[in-house]
N, C-alpha and C positions, 0 to 999 in steps of 0.2 A: 592582455587577456588571451589565454588559449581557446580557440573556439571548438566546441564539440560539433564535429561533423564526419562524413564518412561512414562506410558500412560498419566499420568496426565499432562505432560510437553507439550502435543500437543495442538494446538489452538482449542478452542471451540467456536462457534458462540455466545453462550449464555454468555460467559465470556469475550468475546473480545471487545475492543473499538479501532477505528482507527483515528489517527491524521495525516491529510496530511498537509505538511507545506511548504509553499513558493514556489509552482509550479507556477512561476511568469515569465513573459517575461524577465526581468533583469537577473535572474539568468540562464534563458534558453540560453540567448546571449552568456555566456562564459561556458556553458557545454561542457566539452571535454573528460569526462570519458566514455561516452556512446554516441551513435548515438542519437541526440535530439528527434527525432520523436518516437524513441523506447521508451524513458522514458515517453513522453506524452501517448503513446499507453498504456505502462504497469501501469502507475498511473490511467489511465481511467479505465482499465480492473479492477484494484484493488478496485476502488471506486464503480464500478457496482457490484462486487461481495459482498462487504460489504452491500450494499443495498439489494441485492437479499437474503442475509443471516440474515437480520435484526441486523447487527452490526452497533451501533452508530458511526457516522463519523463526526470529527469536522474538518472544513476547516479553514485554517488560513494563512495570509498574513503578510508581514512586509513593512510598508511604500508603500502601494499600489498606492498612488498618485504619487509616483516616480517610483517604481519598476513594476507598472502595475497590472492589475487584474489577479487573478488565471485563468488559462486556461479554456475556456468555456466548453472544452471537459469534465472537472471535474465538474464545477459548474452546468452544464445542468443535471446531475445525481440527483442533490439535488436542483431543481429550487427554492424551497421556503425556502432554508436555508440561514442564514446570515453568511457571512465570517467574522471571527474574524481578525480585522486588528490591528497589533501590532507596537510598537516602539522598545520594547525589541528584541533582536537578539535571546536570548535563550527563546523559547516558554515556557519552563517549569517554568520561572520566571514571567510569566504573569497570574495573578489569573483569568482573564477573560476565559482562556483556562483551566487551572488546575481544577478551581471550577466546570466546566461542565464535565470533566473527572470524577472527585470524585463523582459527584451526580449520576452517572450511576451506582456506587456500583461495577463496573467491575475492574478487576485486571490484564489481559491481554492487555498490552498497546502495540499497534502496530504503528509504526511510518515510514512514508516515506517522503522525501522532498528534496529540493534543498537549499544549498549544502550540501552534506553528511559530509564534514569536519566541517562544521559550524553549520548549522541550524538543522541538524539531530544529530550530535554527542553531542552537548551541552545538549539537552533535554533528550536524552537517558541516558547519564551518570549521569545527576543529578537525573532522576526517579529511575535509578538502586540503587543509593544511598539511596533512600527513600523506597526501598523495593518493587518497582513495577516489575512485570514480563515483560521484554521489548523485543519486536521483532523489527527489522529493515528490511524492505523490500528493498533489495539492488537494485533490477532493476527498482524499481518505484522512486529510487533516484539517484543522481549523482553529480559529483564534477567537479572543475575547470581542473583537470587532473586526469588521471588514478592513479598517485601516491596520490594525495590528497584523492581520493575516497578509494584506498586501505588501506592507513595508518589509515584514520578514521574507517574503518571497523575493523582493527586490534586493535585499540585502544578501541572500543566499545566491542569487543569480550573480551579483557582482563578486561573490567569492569563488565562483566557478561552478556552481552546482546545475544539474539538469532539472528541469521541471516537467512533469507529466501528469496525467489523470490515470485512475486505475484501470479504465478500459483500454486506454492506450499502451499501459504496460503489458496487459494480457495479450493484446494483439501483436505486440513486438515479440514477446515470448513465443507465440504461435508462428508468426512471420509467413508461413506458406500452408495454404489449405490443402495442398497435396500431402503433407505431413499429417497424418491422420491418428497418430498416437493418442492425442489428447482432445480431439474434437468433440467427442461425445461429452467428456467432462467440462469443457468450455462451454458448450451449448447449454448444459444444465445451469451453470453459473450465470449465462445470460438470461436465461428464462426467468430467473429469481431476483437478479440484482442489477439487470441493465435497462429498466424501465421500459419505455415504449419499444426499444429495440427488441427486448425479450418477448414482449407481447405480440409484436408484427411477426417475429419468428413462429410463434404458436399459431398465429391466424394464417402464415403461409402454409404450415403444415396441414391446417384444416382444410385449405382450398386445394392443395395438392391430393388430399384424400377424399374430396368431395366429387361424387360422380357428375358428370355434366348431363343436365336434363336433356331427355330426348324430345324432338320437336313433336 
């Protein structure tokens, strides 16, 4: 196994491309590895971070006429973007998706989707075999059971995939707080999607703007 380490293994926004797969009502209805609203929140936070850092993002669904449209929380982030609807379960076998990915010239392929054991594992394993640098965002994905999600993660790790959570991805894209180009956008995302960390930031801002009582 080739170990993923060293500075060059970290994610860079200029080399990243994000593919969000099958965040649809049918899949969400039998999501049991995570609290469903948490996955919606995390996938939305990931999508917003990608937009903030200029990371091209592909939205794809499978048989939307039956499984439902991708969650509006995600499509609202990219209001003018067409969702690629597939019949193939394995996204990486659909040239309509793969050709768009390849056209960007980027090699850090980041994937999140429902379900982990099917619609994430298949494209991740195939892309790894074709030499892509694949990262799976585990908390913006989910399976029909904890076991299904965990076994899929182990399977993808054995195939060479990198595992991260959405906030870790955003942090790796930011990398240096001295780089202020996207700090304001990231802050807004954290406020709305990072749970206690976002609330703590608002509290910190409140305290910094609260006058110290006079004795």
